[in-house]
Backbone as CSV, one residue per row, in Angstrom:
resi,resn,N_x,N_y,N_z,CA_x,CA_y,CA_z,C_x,C_y,C_z
1,MET,-18.062,-23.551,9.814,-17.068,-22.579,10.208,-17.330,-21.276,9.470
2,VAL,-17.109,-20.172,10.146,-17.265,-18.849,9.561,-15.898,-18.183,9.506
3,ALA,-15.512,-17.716,8.313,-14.265,-16.973,8.174,-14.546,-15.512,8.492
4,LEU,-13.673,-14.918,9.253,-13.861,-13.533,9.657,-12.500,-12.874,9.775
5,PHE,-12.404,-11.652,9.325,-11.205,-10.878,9.623,-11.635,-9.457,9.951
6,LEU,-10.879,-8.837,10.813,-11.110,-7.454,11.193,-9.925,-6.640,10.704
7,ALA,-10.188,-5.478,10.153,-9.090,-4.639,9.680,-9.386,-3.182,10.028
8,GLY,-8.352,-2.487,10.383,-8.428,-1.057,10.614,-7.316,-0.406,9.831
9,SER,-7.461,0.856,9.493,-6.450,1.515,8.675,-6.307,2.968,9.088
10,THR,-5.121,3.490,8.889,-4.902,4.921,9.052,-4.672,5.490,7.660
11,GLN,-5.346,6.545,7.324,-5.224,7.118,5.993,-3.844,7.705,5.746
12,GLU,-3.133,8.058,6.813,-1.825,8.675,6.631,-0.830,7.716,5.973
13,CYS,-0.874,6.438,6.352,0.149,5.536,5.827,-0.421,4.360,5.050
14,GLY,-1.745,4.156,5.037,-2.334,3.055,4.296,-1.942,1.703,4.845
15,GLU,-1.689,1.638,6.128,-1.207,0.398,6.743,-2.294,-0.198,7.630
16,PRO,-3.056,-1.182,7.108,-4.096,-1.768,7.945,-3.513,-2.740,8.961
17,SER,-4.120,-2.762,10.108,-3.785,-3.744,11.123,-4.916,-4.754,11.107
18,THR,-4.599,-6.029,11.011,-5.638,-7.040,10.902,-5.546,-8.049,12.020
19,ALA,-6.670,-8.548,12.442,-6.758,-9.686,13.351,-7.590,-10.726,12.613
20,THR,-7.055,-11.908,12.429,-7.659,-12.867,11.528,-7.918,-14.215,12.186
21,PRO,-9.136,-14.465,12.644,-9.452,-15.774,13.198,-9.914,-16.738,12.110
22,VAL,-9.015,-17.141,11.244,-9.326,-18.093,10.185,-8.203,-19.121,10.106
23,SER,-8.476,-20.212,9.417,-7.491,-21.278,9.330,-6.560,-21.126,8.133
24,HIS,-6.675,-20.041,7.395,-5.819,-19.818,6.236,-5.464,-18.326,6.166
25,PRO,-4.347,-18.006,5.525,-3.897,-16.604,5.502,-4.683,-15.746,4.511
26,LEU,-4.665,-14.441,4.750,-5.219,-13.487,3.790,-4.221,-13.327,2.650
27,LEU,-4.713,-13.032,1.474,-3.878,-12.886,0.293,-3.855,-11.411,-0.096
28,PHE,-2.673,-10.880,-0.310,-2.523,-9.494,-0.757,-1.955,-9.510,-2.166
29,TRP,-2.745,-9.018,-3.111,-2.303,-8.914,-4.488,-1.738,-7.520,-4.678
30,ARG,-0.484,-7.467,-5.104,0.188,-6.180,-5.326,-0.013,-5.722,-6.763
31,ALA,-0.139,-4.432,-6.950,-0.397,-3.859,-8.270,0.644,-4.286,-9.291
32,GLU,1.871,-4.523,-8.845,2.916,-4.939,-9.795,2.842,-6.426,-10.134
33,GLY,1.861,-7.154,-9.548,1.617,-8.543,-9.928,2.049,-9.598,-8.932
34,CYS,2.818,-9.252,-7.918,3.227,-10.267,-6.947,2.124,-10.459,-5.905
35,VAL,2.161,-11.602,-5.253,1.161,-11.948,-4.242,1.872,-12.265,-2.939
36,GLU,1.326,-11.763,-1.851,1.867,-12.039,-0.522,0.757,-12.599,0.350
37,PHE,1.133,-13.387,1.334,0.176,-13.887,2.308,0.452,-13.242,3.655
38,LEU,-0.605,-12.893,4.372,-0.472,-12.453,5.752,-0.727,-13.686,6.603
39,GLU,0.338,-14.247,7.127,0.279,-15.532,7.824,-0.193,-15.421,9.265
40,VAL,-0.331,-14.193,9.784,-0.734,-14.012,11.172,-2.231,-14.273,11.287
41,GLY,-2.622,-15.024,12.267,-4.040,-15.301,12.461,-4.253,-16.119,13.711
42,GLY,-5.428,-16.592,13.880,-5.763,-17.372,15.051,-6.654,-18.531,14.681
43,PRO,-7.160,-19.212,15.682,-8.022,-20.368,15.429,-9.423,-19.925,14.994
44,MET,-10.230,-20.899,14.641,-11.607,-20.650,14.265,-12.311,-19.845,15.364
45,LEU,-13.076,-18.854,14.954,-13.779,-17.990,15.896,-14.759,-18.816,16.724
46,GLY,-14.641,-18.725,18.045,-15.523,-19.444,18.951,-15.134,-20.883,19.195
47,GLY,-14.071,-21.335,18.556,-13.659,-22.728,18.676,-12.869,-23.037,19.928
48,ILE,-12.157,-22.061,20.439,-11.300,-22.255,21.613,-11.573,-21.120,22.593
49,SER,-11.979,-21.482,23.790,-12.256,-20.485,24.817,-10.978,-19.729,25.175
50,GLY,-11.036,-18.403,25.182,-9.892,-17.575,25.551,-8.793,-17.520,24.504
51,ALA,-9.103,-17.875,23.265,-8.087,-17.881,22.201,-7.545,-16.478,21.950
52,ALA,-6.268,-16.406,21.582,-5.635,-15.137,21.236,-5.653,-14.977,19.717
53,PHE,-5.852,-13.763,19.271,-5.861,-13.451,17.854,-4.850,-12.343,17.586
54,PRO,-3.598,-12.718,17.337,-2.572,-11.696,17.115,-2.863,-10.905,15.844
55,SER,-2.379,-9.671,15.805,-2.595,-8.840,14.625,-1.332,-8.795,13.783
56,GLY,-1.531,-8.569,12.514,-0.424,-8.427,11.577,-0.554,-7.102,10.865
57,ARG,0.489,-6.720,10.153,0.472,-5.442,9.433,0.985,-5.641,8.014
58,VAL,0.387,-4.874,7.137,0.830,-4.850,5.754,0.528,-3.455,5.207
59,VAL,1.398,-2.944,4.383,1.190,-1.624,3.779,0.576,-1.832,2.402
60,LEU,-0.572,-1.191,2.186,-1.257,-1.269,0.898,-0.944,-0.034,0.079
61,GLY,-0.532,-0.261,-1.146,-0.262,0.843,-2.058,-1.394,1.013,-3.052
62,ARG,-1.279,2.011,-3.878,-2.289,2.269,-4.908,-2.379,1.056,-5.835
63,GLY,-3.595,0.548,-6.021,-3.818,-0.584,-6.912,-3.670,-1.945,-6.258
64,ASP,-3.214,-1.985,-4.989,-3.104,-3.258,-4.266,-4.491,-3.719,-3.845
65,ALA,-4.642,-5.007,-3.608,-5.940,-5.547,-3.201,-5.755,-6.611,-2.131
66,LEU,-6.707,-6.683,-1.240,-6.773,-7.711,-0.208,-7.808,-8.729,-0.665
67,ILE,-7.456,-9.994,-0.654,-8.395,-11.050,-1.034,-8.562,-11.988,0.153
68,SER,-9.780,-12.058,0.639,-10.122,-13.009,1.689,-10.919,-14.122,1.027
69,TYR,-10.680,-15.340,1.422,-11.337,-16.480,0.780,-11.696,-17.526,1.818
70,SER,-12.734,-18.264,1.538,-13.136,-19.339,2.444,-12.261,-20.564,2.184
71,ASP,-12.201,-21.435,3.162,-11.411,-22.650,2.997,-11.962,-23.520,1.872
72,GLY,-13.229,-23.325,1.508,-13.805,-24.086,0.406,-13.124,-23.824,-0.918
73,ILE,-12.511,-22.654,-1.090,-11.779,-22.344,-2.319,-10.548,-23.230,-2.439
74,VAL,-9.685,-23.217,-1.438,-8.422,-23.962,-1.519,-8.609,-25.452,-1.283
75,GLU,-9.697,-25.840,-0.604,-9.946,-27.261,-0.327,-10.894,-27.899,-1.332
76,CYS,-11.306,-27.160,-2.353,-12.160,-27.688,-3.411,-11.421,-28.832,-4.109
77,ARG,-12.075,-29.978,-4.258,-11.418,-31.174,-4.816,-11.963,-31.541,-6.194
78,ASN,-11.082,-32.176,-6.971,-11.497,-32.719,-8.263,-11.793,-34.217,-8.106
79,HIS,-12.066,-34.895,-9.205,-12.409,-36.326,-9.151,-11.268,-37.203,-8.645
80,GLN,-10.039,-36.747,-8.765,-8.886,-37.504,-8.273,-8.620,-37.254,-6.789
81,GLY,-9.413,-36.393,-6.164,-9.228,-36.072,-4.755,-8.187,-35.003,-4.498
82,GLU,-7.665,-34.408,-5.563,-6.651,-33.357,-5.445,-7.324,-32.034,-5.092
83,GLU,-6.728,-31.273,-4.160,-7.262,-29.974,-3.779,-6.824,-28.887,-4.750
84,PHE,-7.688,-27.868,-4.907,-7.355,-26.708,-5.739,-6.100,-26.041,-5.195
85,GLY,-6.037,-25.818,-3.908,-4.823,-25.349,-3.237,-4.526,-23.872,-3.376
86,ALA,-3.694,-23.401,-2.477,-3.295,-21.999,-2.452,-2.468,-21.616,-3.672
87,GLU,-1.672,-22.545,-4.196,-0.830,-22.242,-5.353,-1.681,-21.871,-6.565
88,ARG,-2.755,-22.620,-6.793,-3.639,-22.304,-7.923,-4.397,-20.999,-7.687
89,LEU,-4.761,-20.716,-6.442,-5.414,-19.448,-6.125,-4.472,-18.278,-6.406
90,VAL,-3.216,-18.411,-6.026,-2.221,-17.369,-6.301,-2.081,-17.169,-7.807
91,ALA,-1.953,-18.260,-8.556,-1.816,-18.151,-10.013,-3.042,-17.484,-10.630
92,ALA,-4.231,-17.846,-10.158,-5.458,-17.236,-10.678,-5.490,-15.742,-10.386
93,SER,-5.071,-15.348,-9.187,-5.089,-13.926,-8.837,-4.042,-13.155,-9.632
94,GLN,-2.893,-13.754,-9.887,-1.867,-13.075,-10.687,-2.330,-12.909,-12.130
95,ASN,-2.987,-13.921,-12.668,-3.472,-13.843,-14.046,-4.632,-12.862,-14.198
96,ALA,-5.334,-12.592,-13.097,-6.486,-11.685,-13.147,-6.110,-10.251,-12.815
97,GLY,-4.855,-10.010,-12.505,-4.425,-8.693,-12.056,-4.648,-7.571,-13.042
98,HIS,-4.698,-7.876,-14.317,-4.891,-6.830,-15.335,-6.353,-6.418,-15.486
99,LEU,-7.264,-7.183,-14.880,-8.688,-6.890,-14.998,-9.093,-5.772,-14.045
100,PRO,-10.072,-4.961,-14.428,-10.532,-3.897,-13.526,-11.298,-4.491,-12.347
101,GLN,-11.239,-3.792,-11.216,-12.041,-4.224,-10.075,-13.493,-3.937,-10.407
102,PRO,-14.491,-4.679,-10.003,-14.435,-5.893,-9.194,-14.307,-7.173,-10.003
103,THR,-14.157,-7.068,-11.334,-14.104,-8.276,-12.157,-12.835,-9.087,-11.948
104,CYS,-11.835,-8.525,-11.255,-10.580,-9.253,-11.044,-10.783,-10.502,-10.190
105,LEU,-11.853,-10.572,-9.397,-12.114,-11.765,-8.586,-12.778,-12.884,-9.385
106,TYR,-13.316,-12.560,-10.540,-14.057,-13.546,-11.315,-13.232,-14.806,-11.619
107,PRO,-12.020,-14.695,-12.174,-11.250,-15.922,-12.428,-10.964,-16.725,-11.159
108,CYS,-10.755,-16.034,-10.047,-10.469,-16.729,-8.784,-11.678,-17.508,-8.283
109,SER,-12.870,-17.070,-8.653,-14.073,-17.772,-8.211,-14.495,-18.862,-9.193
110,VAL,-14.180,-18.699,-10.468,-14.595,-19.667,-11.485,-13.617,-20.841,-11.597
111,LEU,-12.327,-20.585,-11.483,-11.344,-21.654,-11.684,-11.492,-22.827,-10.717
112,PRO,-11.815,-22.619,-9.435,-12.045,-23.795,-8.580,-13.214,-24.653,-9.066
113,LYS,-14.251,-24.022,-9.613,-15.394,-24.773,-10.137,-15.001,-25.578,-11.369
114,ILE,-14.213,-24.973,-12.238,-13.721,-25.686,-13.424,-12.818,-26.836,-12.995
115,PHE,-11.952,-26.583,-12.028,-11.037,-27.594,-11.505,-11.813,-28.795,-10.952
116,ALA,-12.896,-28.519,-10.204,-13.692,-29.588,-9.594,-14.499,-30.353,-10.634
117,GLY,-14.816,-29.713,-11.740,-15.633,-30.376,-12.756,-16.995,-30.736,-12.195
118,THR,-17.408,-31.967,-12.398,-18.716,-32.409,-11.908,-18.638,-33.001,-10.504
119,HIS,-17.435,-33.003,-9.918,-17.286,-33.518,-8.548,-18.082,-32.629,-7.589
120,ALA,-18.850,-33.249,-6.720,-19.697,-32.493,-5.791,-18.841,-31.651,-4.853
121,ARG,-19.237,-30.391,-4.696,-18.539,-29.515,-3.754,-18.941,-29.874,-2.326
122,GLU,-17.987,-29.785,-1.441,-18.219,-30.126,-0.039,-18.351,-28.893,0.844
123,ASP,-18.106,-27.707,0.265,-18.090,-26.479,1.063,-18.434,-25.317,0.148
124,ASP,-18.620,-24.139,0.743,-18.884,-22.947,-0.029,-17.608,-22.474,-0.731
125,LEU,-17.782,-21.680,-1.769,-16.655,-21.047,-2.471,-16.870,-19.544,-2.386
126,THR,-16.210,-18.917,-1.419,-16.438,-17.499,-1.156,-15.144,-16.700,-1.284
127,LEU,-15.230,-15.588,-1.988,-14.119,-14.641,-2.149,-14.627,-13.244,-1.832
128,MET,-13.780,-12.465,-1.180,-14.091,-11.056,-0.922,-12.855,-10.233,-1.202
């Protein structure tokens, strides 16, 4: 599966419109530390003939960030079979908020690997 999102923006208001054919929501990290999910999306790209991909809107302010991630991040498992999950991804992004870009993604990419330990990964771990 390939995760893909399309975004457009107007400079006047900083409000991107997104169409997201992925199985998980996009994560918006706000400069003040809170995290929001854009739940609008569609099915896997190319998976369903004639599929609709509704668009969503979010206003980005100064210091806000959009985080797109592959399902391998949240579905990464440890030896007990427990998934890393969206909750841990949110916590990692909130804890990394004080770091300068682009290093703010580093904890979000390393923590799933630490969580999995020596358990073999079943998918890629991609963050953008």
